[in-house]
Chimera marker file (.cmm) of the C-alpha trace (Angstrom):
<marker_set name="trace">
<marker id="1" x="0.000" y="0.000" z="0.000" r="1" g="1" b="0" radius="0.5"/>
<marker id="2" x="1.472" y="3.347" z="-1.002" r="1" g="1" b="0" radius="0.5"/>
<marker id="3" x="1.437" y="6.494" z="1.127" r="1" g="1" b="0" radius="0.5"/>
<marker id="4" x="-1.555" y="8.054" z="-0.605" r="1" g="1" b="0" radius="0.5"/>
<marker id="5" x="-3.678" y="4.987" z="0.142" r="1" g="1" b="0" radius="0.5"/>
<marker id="6" x="-2.555" y="5.055" z="3.793" r="1" g="1" b="0" radius="0.5"/>
<marker id="7" x="-3.644" y="8.694" z="4.137" r="1" g="1" b="0" radius="0.5"/>
<marker id="8" x="-7.003" y="7.912" z="2.520" r="1" g="1" b="0" radius="0.5"/>
<marker id="9" x="-7.578" y="5.001" z="4.908" r="1" g="1" b="0" radius="0.5"/>
<marker id="10" x="-6.754" y="7.171" z="7.939" r="1" g="1" b="0" radius="0.5"/>
<marker id="11" x="-9.366" y="9.770" z="6.937" r="1" g="1" b="0" radius="0.5"/>
<marker id="12" x="-12.255" y="7.307" z="6.614" r="1" g="1" b="0" radius="0.5"/>
<marker id="13" x="-14.951" y="7.582" z="9.273" r="1" g="1" b="0" radius="0.5"/>
<marker id="14" x="-15.840" y="4.429" z="11.161" r="1" g="1" b="0" radius="0.5"/>
<marker id="15" x="-19.240" y="5.537" z="12.502" r="1" g="1" b="0" radius="0.5"/>
<marker id="16" x="-21.108" y="5.861" z="9.176" r="1" g="1" b="0" radius="0.5"/>
<marker id="17" x="-24.325" y="3.793" z="9.240" r="1" g="1" b="0" radius="0.5"/>
<marker id="18" x="-25.592" y="1.672" z="6.353" r="1" g="1" b="0" radius="0.5"/>
<marker id="19" x="-27.439" y="4.035" z="4.041" r="1" g="1" b="0" radius="0.5"/>
<marker id="20" x="-29.156" y="3.158" z="0.798" r="1" g="1" b="0" radius="0.5"/>
<marker id="21" x="-30.968" y="4.929" z="-1.986" r="1" g="1" b="0" radius="0.5"/>
<marker id="22" x="-34.433" y="6.030" z="-0.858" r="1" g="1" b="0" radius="0.5"/>
<marker id="23" x="-33.566" y="6.193" z="2.843" r="1" g="1" b="0" radius="0.5"/>
<marker id="24" x="-34.513" y="9.294" z="4.793" r="1" g="1" b="0" radius="0.5"/>
<marker id="25" x="-31.397" y="10.547" z="6.548" r="1" g="1" b="0" radius="0.5"/>
<marker id="26" x="-30.674" y="13.343" z="9.005" r="1" g="1" b="0" radius="0.5"/>
<marker id="27" x="-27.165" y="14.782" z="8.626" r="1" g="1" b="0" radius="0.5"/>
<marker id="28" x="-25.602" y="17.069" z="11.237" r="1" g="1" b="0" radius="0.5"/>
<marker id="29" x="-23.228" y="19.689" z="9.817" r="1" g="1" b="0" radius="0.5"/>
<marker id="30" x="-20.666" y="21.562" z="11.909" r="1" g="1" b="0" radius="0.5"/>
<marker id="31" x="-21.113" y="25.295" z="11.327" r="1" g="1" b="0" radius="0.5"/>
<marker id="32" x="-18.711" y="27.904" z="12.667" r="1" g="1" b="0" radius="0.5"/>
<marker id="33" x="-20.129" y="31.329" z="13.450" r="1" g="1" b="0" radius="0.5"/>
<marker id="34" x="-17.542" y="33.672" z="14.863" r="1" g="1" b="0" radius="0.5"/>
<marker id="35" x="-15.771" y="31.789" z="17.625" r="1" g="1" b="0" radius="0.5"/>
<marker id="36" x="-18.646" y="29.389" z="18.252" r="1" g="1" b="0" radius="0.5"/>
<marker id="37" x="-19.463" y="26.087" z="16.635" r="1" g="1" b="0" radius="0.5"/>
<marker id="38" x="-22.905" y="24.544" z="16.346" r="1" g="1" b="0" radius="0.5"/>
<marker id="39" x="-24.566" y="21.582" z="14.640" r="1" g="1" b="0" radius="0.5"/>
<marker id="40" x="-27.230" y="22.191" z="11.994" r="1" g="1" b="0" radius="0.5"/>
<marker id="41" x="-29.315" y="19.259" z="10.794" r="1" g="1" b="0" radius="0.5"/>
<marker id="42" x="-30.400" y="18.650" z="7.215" r="1" g="1" b="0" radius="0.5"/>
<marker id="43" x="-32.949" y="15.881" z="6.700" r="1" g="1" b="0" radius="0.5"/>
<marker id="44" x="-33.819" y="14.498" z="3.295" r="1" g="1" b="0" radius="0.5"/>
<marker id="45" x="-34.158" y="11.471" z="1.030" r="1" g="1" b="0" radius="0.5"/>
<marker id="46" x="-31.023" y="9.999" z="-0.544" r="1" g="1" b="0" radius="0.5"/>
<marker id="47" x="-31.589" y="10.250" z="-4.304" r="1" g="1" b="0" radius="0.5"/>
<marker id="48" x="-28.041" y="9.370" z="-5.445" r="1" g="1" b="0" radius="0.5"/>
<marker id="49" x="-24.756" y="7.909" z="-4.232" r="1" g="1" b="0" radius="0.5"/>
<marker id="50" x="-21.427" y="8.450" z="-5.962" r="1" g="1" b="0" radius="0.5"/>
<marker id="51" x="-17.750" y="7.761" z="-5.420" r="1" g="1" b="0" radius="0.5"/>
<marker id="52" x="-15.901" y="5.306" z="-3.231" r="1" g="1" b="0" radius="0.5"/>
<marker id="53" x="-13.641" y="5.512" z="-0.210" r="1" g="1" b="0" radius="0.5"/>
<marker id="54" x="-13.109" y="8.969" z="1.209" r="1" g="1" b="0" radius="0.5"/>
<marker id="55" x="-14.498" y="10.545" z="-1.991" r="1" g="1" b="0" radius="0.5"/>
<marker id="56" x="-17.955" y="9.029" z="-1.420" r="1" g="1" b="0" radius="0.5"/>
<marker id="57" x="-20.884" y="11.447" z="-1.651" r="1" g="1" b="0" radius="0.5"/>
<marker id="58" x="-24.639" y="11.237" z="-1.243" r="1" g="1" b="0" radius="0.5"/>
<marker id="59" x="-27.225" y="13.611" z="-2.683" r="1" g="1" b="0" radius="0.5"/>
<marker id="60" x="-30.058" y="14.517" z="-0.323" r="1" g="1" b="0" radius="0.5"/>
<marker id="61" x="-33.350" y="16.061" z="-1.408" r="1" g="1" b="0" radius="0.5"/>
<marker id="62" x="-36.114" y="17.640" z="0.635" r="1" g="1" b="0" radius="0.5"/>
<marker id="63" x="-38.991" y="20.000" z="-0.024" r="1" g="1" b="0" radius="0.5"/>
<marker id="64" x="-38.943" y="23.131" z="2.112" r="1" g="1" b="0" radius="0.5"/>
<marker id="65" x="-41.649" y="25.804" z="1.786" r="1" g="1" b="0" radius="0.5"/>
<marker id="66" x="-42.835" y="24.298" z="-1.494" r="1" g="1" b="0" radius="0.5"/>
<marker id="67" x="-39.380" y="24.423" z="-3.088" r="1" g="1" b="0" radius="0.5"/>
<marker id="68" x="-37.109" y="21.431" z="-3.627" r="1" g="1" b="0" radius="0.5"/>
<marker id="69" x="-33.672" y="21.683" z="-2.040" r="1" g="1" b="0" radius="0.5"/>
<marker id="70" x="-30.820" y="19.308" z="-2.887" r="1" g="1" b="0" radius="0.5"/>
<marker id="71" x="-27.486" y="19.054" z="-1.151" r="1" g="1" b="0" radius="0.5"/>
<marker id="72" x="-24.464" y="16.932" z="-2.025" r="1" g="1" b="0" radius="0.5"/>
<marker id="73" x="-22.859" y="15.632" z="1.166" r="1" g="1" b="0" radius="0.5"/>
<marker id="74" x="-19.303" y="14.250" z="1.293" r="1" g="1" b="0" radius="0.5"/>
<marker id="75" x="-19.721" y="11.268" z="3.614" r="1" g="1" b="0" radius="0.5"/>
<marker id="76" x="-16.226" y="11.329" z="5.164" r="1" g="1" b="0" radius="0.5"/>
<marker id="77" x="-15.900" y="15.111" z="5.471" r="1" g="1" b="0" radius="0.5"/>
<marker id="78" x="-14.745" y="16.495" z="8.841" r="1" g="1" b="0" radius="0.5"/>
<marker id="79" x="-17.550" y="19.090" z="8.613" r="1" g="1" b="0" radius="0.5"/>
<marker id="80" x="-20.169" y="16.324" z="8.842" r="1" g="1" b="0" radius="0.5"/>
<marker id="81" x="-20.780" y="15.579" z="12.511" r="1" g="1" b="0" radius="0.5"/>
<marker id="82" x="-23.356" y="12.786" z="12.372" r="1" g="1" b="0" radius="0.5"/>
<marker id="83" x="-25.651" y="10.619" z="10.269" r="1" g="1" b="0" radius="0.5"/>
<marker id="84" x="-28.974" y="9.227" z="11.442" r="1" g="1" b="0" radius="0.5"/>
<marker id="85" x="-31.152" y="7.005" z="9.272" r="1" g="1" b="0" radius="0.5"/>
<marker id="86" x="-34.750" y="7.832" z="10.229" r="1" g="1" b="0" radius="0.5"/>
<marker id="87" x="-36.570" y="5.741" z="7.602" r="1" g="1" b="0" radius="0.5"/>
<marker id="88" x="-35.594" y="2.924" z="5.253" r="1" g="1" b="0" radius="0.5"/>
<marker id="89" x="-36.910" y="3.328" z="1.724" r="1" g="1" b="0" radius="0.5"/>
<marker id="90" x="-38.073" y="0.651" z="-0.689" r="1" g="1" b="0" radius="0.5"/>
<marker id="91" x="-36.989" y="1.594" z="-4.227" r="1" g="1" b="0" radius="0.5"/>
<marker id="92" x="-36.118" y="-0.178" z="-7.465" r="1" g="1" b="0" radius="0.5"/>
<marker id="93" x="-33.767" y="2.388" z="-8.962" r="1" g="1" b="0" radius="0.5"/>
<marker id="94" x="-30.163" y="3.410" z="-8.332" r="1" g="1" b="0" radius="0.5"/>
<marker id="95" x="-30.873" y="7.114" z="-8.913" r="1" g="1" b="0" radius="0.5"/>
<marker id="96" x="-34.130" y="8.771" z="-7.901" r="1" g="1" b="0" radius="0.5"/>
<marker id="97" x="-33.883" y="11.839" z="-10.128" r="1" g="1" b="0" radius="0.5"/>
<marker id="98" x="-37.525" y="11.345" z="-11.172" r="1" g="1" b="0" radius="0.5"/>
<marker id="99" x="-38.551" y="12.705" z="-7.742" r="1" g="1" b="0" radius="0.5"/>
<marker id="100" x="-37.604" y="16.181" z="-8.995" r="1" g="1" b="0" radius="0.5"/>
<marker id="101" x="-40.673" y="16.185" z="-11.253" r="1" g="1" b="0" radius="0.5"/>
<marker id="102" x="-43.077" y="14.720" z="-8.683" r="1" g="1" b="0" radius="0.5"/>
<marker id="103" x="-45.169" y="16.848" z="-6.320" r="1" g="1" b="0" radius="0.5"/>
<marker id="104" x="-47.172" y="16.064" z="-3.206" r="1" g="1" b="0" radius="0.5"/>
<marker id="105" x="-47.900" y="12.467" z="-2.299" r="1" g="1" b="0" radius="0.5"/>
<marker id="106" x="-46.374" y="11.183" z="-5.554" r="1" g="1" b="0" radius="0.5"/>
<marker id="107" x="-42.937" y="12.391" z="-4.382" r="1" g="1" b="0" radius="0.5"/>
<marker id="108" x="-42.940" y="10.049" z="-1.378" r="1" g="1" b="0" radius="0.5"/>
<marker id="109" x="-40.805" y="6.915" z="-1.243" r="1" g="1" b="0" radius="0.5"/>
<marker id="110" x="-42.367" y="3.729" z="0.125" r="1" g="1" b="0" radius="0.5"/>
<marker id="111" x="-40.907" y="2.597" z="3.427" r="1" g="1" b="0" radius="0.5"/>
<marker id="112" x="-39.782" y="-0.872" z="4.438" r="1" g="1" b="0" radius="0.5"/>
<marker id="113" x="-42.100" y="-2.462" z="6.993" r="1" g="1" b="0" radius="0.5"/>
<marker id="114" x="-40.108" y="-3.688" z="9.976" r="1" g="1" b="0" radius="0.5"/>
<link id1="1" id2="2" r="1" g="1" b="0" radius="0.2"/>
<link id1="2" id2="3" r="1" g="1" b="0" radius="0.2"/>
<link id1="3" id2="4" r="1" g="1" b="0" radius="0.2"/>
<link id1="4" id2="5" r="1" g="1" b="0" radius="0.2"/>
<link id1="5" id2="6" r="1" g="1" b="0" radius="0.2"/>
<link id1="6" id2="7" r="1" g="1" b="0" radius="0.2"/>
<link id1="7" id2="8" r="1" g="1" b="0" radius="0.2"/>
<link id1="8" id2="9" r="1" g="1" b="0" radius="0.2"/>
<link id1="9" id2="10" r="1" g="1" b="0" radius="0.2"/>
<link id1="10" id2="11" r="1" g="1" b="0" radius="0.2"/>
<link id1="11" id2="12" r="1" g="1" b="0" radius="0.2"/>
<link id1="12" id2="13" r="1" g="1" b="0" radius="0.2"/>
<link id1="13" id2="14" r="1" g="1" b="0" radius="0.2"/>
<link id1="14" id2="15" r="1" g="1" b="0" radius="0.2"/>
<link id1="15" id2="16" r="1" g="1" b="0" radius="0.2"/>
<link id1="16" id2="17" r="1" g="1" b="0" radius="0.2"/>
<link id1="17" id2="18" r="1" g="1" b="0" radius="0.2"/>
<link id1="18" id2="19" r="1" g="1" b="0" radius="0.2"/>
<link id1="19" id2="20" r="1" g="1" b="0" radius="0.2"/>
<link id1="20" id2="21" r="1" g="1" b="0" radius="0.2"/>
<link id1="21" id2="22" r="1" g="1" b="0" radius="0.2"/>
<link id1="22" id2="23" r="1" g="1" b="0" radius="0.2"/>
<link id1="23" id2="24" r="1" g="1" b="0" radius="0.2"/>
<link id1="24" id2="25" r="1" g="1" b="0" radius="0.2"/>
<link id1="25" id2="26" r="1" g="1" b="0" radius="0.2"/>
<link id1="26" id2="27" r="1" g="1" b="0" radius="0.2"/>
<link id1="27" id2="28" r="1" g="1" b="0" radius="0.2"/>
<link id1="28" id2="29" r="1" g="1" b="0" radius="0.2"/>
<link id1="29" id2="30" r="1" g="1" b="0" radius="0.2"/>
<link id1="30" id2="31" r="1" g="1" b="0" radius="0.2"/>
<link id1="31" id2="32" r="1" g="1" b="0" radius="0.2"/>
<link id1="32" id2="33" r="1" g="1" b="0" radius="0.2"/>
<link id1="33" id2="34" r="1" g="1" b="0" radius="0.2"/>
<link id1="34" id2="35" r="1" g="1" b="0" radius="0.2"/>
<link id1="35" id2="36" r="1" g="1" b="0" radius="0.2"/>
<link id1="36" id2="37" r="1" g="1" b="0" radius="0.2"/>
<link id1="37" id2="38" r="1" g="1" b="0" radius="0.2"/>
<link id1="38" id2="39" r="1" g="1" b="0" radius="0.2"/>
<link id1="39" id2="40" r="1" g="1" b="0" radius="0.2"/>
<link id1="40" id2="41" r="1" g="1" b="0" radius="0.2"/>
<link id1="41" id2="42" r="1" g="1" b="0" radius="0.2"/>
<link id1="42" id2="43" r="1" g="1" b="0" radius="0.2"/>
<link id1="43" id2="44" r="1" g="1" b="0" radius="0.2"/>
<link id1="44" id2="45" r="1" g="1" b="0" radius="0.2"/>
<link id1="45" id2="46" r="1" g="1" b="0" radius="0.2"/>
<link id1="46" id2="47" r="1" g="1" b="0" radius="0.2"/>
<link id1="47" id2="48" r="1" g="1" b="0" radius="0.2"/>
<link id1="48" id2="49" r="1" g="1" b="0" radius="0.2"/>
<link id1="49" id2="50" r="1" g="1" b="0" radius="0.2"/>
<link id1="50" id2="51" r="1" g="1" b="0" radius="0.2"/>
<link id1="51" id2="52" r="1" g="1" b="0" radius="0.2"/>
<link id1="52" id2="53" r="1" g="1" b="0" radius="0.2"/>
<link id1="53" id2="54" r="1" g="1" b="0" radius="0.2"/>
<link id1="54" id2="55" r="1" g="1" b="0" radius="0.2"/>
<link id1="55" id2="56" r="1" g="1" b="0" radius="0.2"/>
<link id1="56" id2="57" r="1" g="1" b="0" radius="0.2"/>
<link id1="57" id2="58" r="1" g="1" b="0" radius="0.2"/>
<link id1="58" id2="59" r="1" g="1" b="0" radius="0.2"/>
<link id1="59" id2="60" r="1" g="1" b="0" radius="0.2"/>
<link id1="60" id2="61" r="1" g="1" b="0" radius="0.2"/>
<link id1="61" id2="62" r="1" g="1" b="0" radius="0.2"/>
<link id1="62" id2="63" r="1" g="1" b="0" radius="0.2"/>
<link id1="63" id2="64" r="1" g="1" b="0" radius="0.2"/>
<link id1="64" id2="65" r="1" g="1" b="0" radius="0.2"/>
<link id1="65" id2="66" r="1" g="1" b="0" radius="0.2"/>
<link id1="66" id2="67" r="1" g="1" b="0" radius="0.2"/>
<link id1="67" id2="68" r="1" g="1" b="0" radius="0.2"/>
<link id1="68" id2="69" r="1" g="1" b="0" radius="0.2"/>
<link id1="69" id2="70" r="1" g="1" b="0" radius="0.2"/>
<link id1="70" id2="71" r="1" g="1" b="0" radius="0.2"/>
<link id1="71" id2="72" r="1" g="1" b="0" radius="0.2"/>
<link id1="72" id2="73" r="1" g="1" b="0" radius="0.2"/>
<link id1="73" id2="74" r="1" g="1" b="0" radius="0.2"/>
<link id1="74" id2="75" r="1" g="1" b="0" radius="0.2"/>
<link id1="75" id2="76" r="1" g="1" b="0" radius="0.2"/>
<link id1="76" id2="77" r="1" g="1" b="0" radius="0.2"/>
<link id1="77" id2="78" r="1" g="1" b="0" radius="0.2"/>
<link id1="78" id2="79" r="1" g="1" b="0" radius="0.2"/>
<link id1="79" id2="80" r="1" g="1" b="0" radius="0.2"/>
<link id1="80" id2="81" r="1" g="1" b="0" radius="0.2"/>
<link id1="81" id2="82" r="1" g="1" b="0" radius="0.2"/>
<link id1="82" id2="83" r="1" g="1" b="0" radius="0.2"/>
<link id1="83" id2="84" r="1" g="1" b="0" radius="0.2"/>
<link id1="84" id2="85" r="1" g="1" b="0" radius="0.2"/>
<link id1="85" id2="86" r="1" g="1" b="0" radius="0.2"/>
<link id1="86" id2="87" r="1" g="1" b="0" radius="0.2"/>
<link id1="87" id2="88" r="1" g="1" b="0" radius="0.2"/>
<link id1="88" id2="89" r="1" g="1" b="0" radius="0.2"/>
<link id1="89" id2="90" r="1" g="1" b="0" radius="0.2"/>
<link id1="90" id2="91" r="1" g="1" b="0" radius="0.2"/>
<link id1="91" id2="92" r="1" g="1" b="0" radius="0.2"/>
<link id1="92" id2="93" r="1" g="1" b="0" radius="0.2"/>
<link id1="93" id2="94" r="1" g="1" b="0" radius="0.2"/>
<link id1="94" id2="95" r="1" g="1" b="0" radius="0.2"/>
<link id1="95" id2="96" r="1" g="1" b="0" radius="0.2"/>
<link id1="96" id2="97" r="1" g="1" b="0" radius="0.2"/>
<link id1="97" id2="98" r="1" g="1" b="0" radius="0.2"/>
<link id1="98" id2="99" r="1" g="1" b="0" radius="0.2"/>
<link id1="99" id2="100" r="1" g="1" b="0" radius="0.2"/>
<link id1="100" id2="101" r="1" g="1" b="0" radius="0.2"/>
<link id1="101" id2="102" r="1" g="1" b="0" radius="0.2"/>
<link id1="102" id2="103" r="1" g="1" b="0" radius="0.2"/>
<link id1="103" id2="104" r="1" g="1" b="0" radius="0.2"/>
<link id1="104" id2="105" r="1" g="1" b="0" radius="0.2"/>
<link id1="105" id2="106" r="1" g="1" b="0" radius="0.2"/>
<link id1="106" id2="107" r="1" g="1" b="0" radius="0.2"/>
<link id1="107" id2="108" r="1" g="1" b="0" radius="0.2"/>
<link id1="108" id2="109" r="1" g="1" b="0" radius="0.2"/>
<link id1="109" id2="110" r="1" g="1" b="0" radius="0.2"/>
<link id1="110" id2="111" r="1" g="1" b="0" radius="0.2"/>
<link id1="111" id2="112" r="1" g="1" b="0" radius="0.2"/>
<link id1="112" id2="113" r="1" g="1" b="0" radius="0.2"/>
<link id1="113" id2="114" r="1" g="1" b="0" radius="0.2"/>
</marker_set>
């Protein structure tokens, strides 16, 4: 293993839960304001996953005040404080870009019954 691979392995987070496409996830971001630091949560449905290793990203989508908001989250970033899977989704696609055109109840993802 070369030195670049060693550095990449050291920067991987160990506390990332199993997340799949269609899951509803709450991500806590570290935000610095002045000298203080706080955690701001962003909850949404995972519509895409990309990359591997420490370059892995997920795309979250939520509807806020009638407008769709998407955010690409680097999974192993030091600015991401926490992940919490709130709902498991049942989907048959790898990318859920079709949700961008759906409104209301049609934009919901079915959940897995436990």
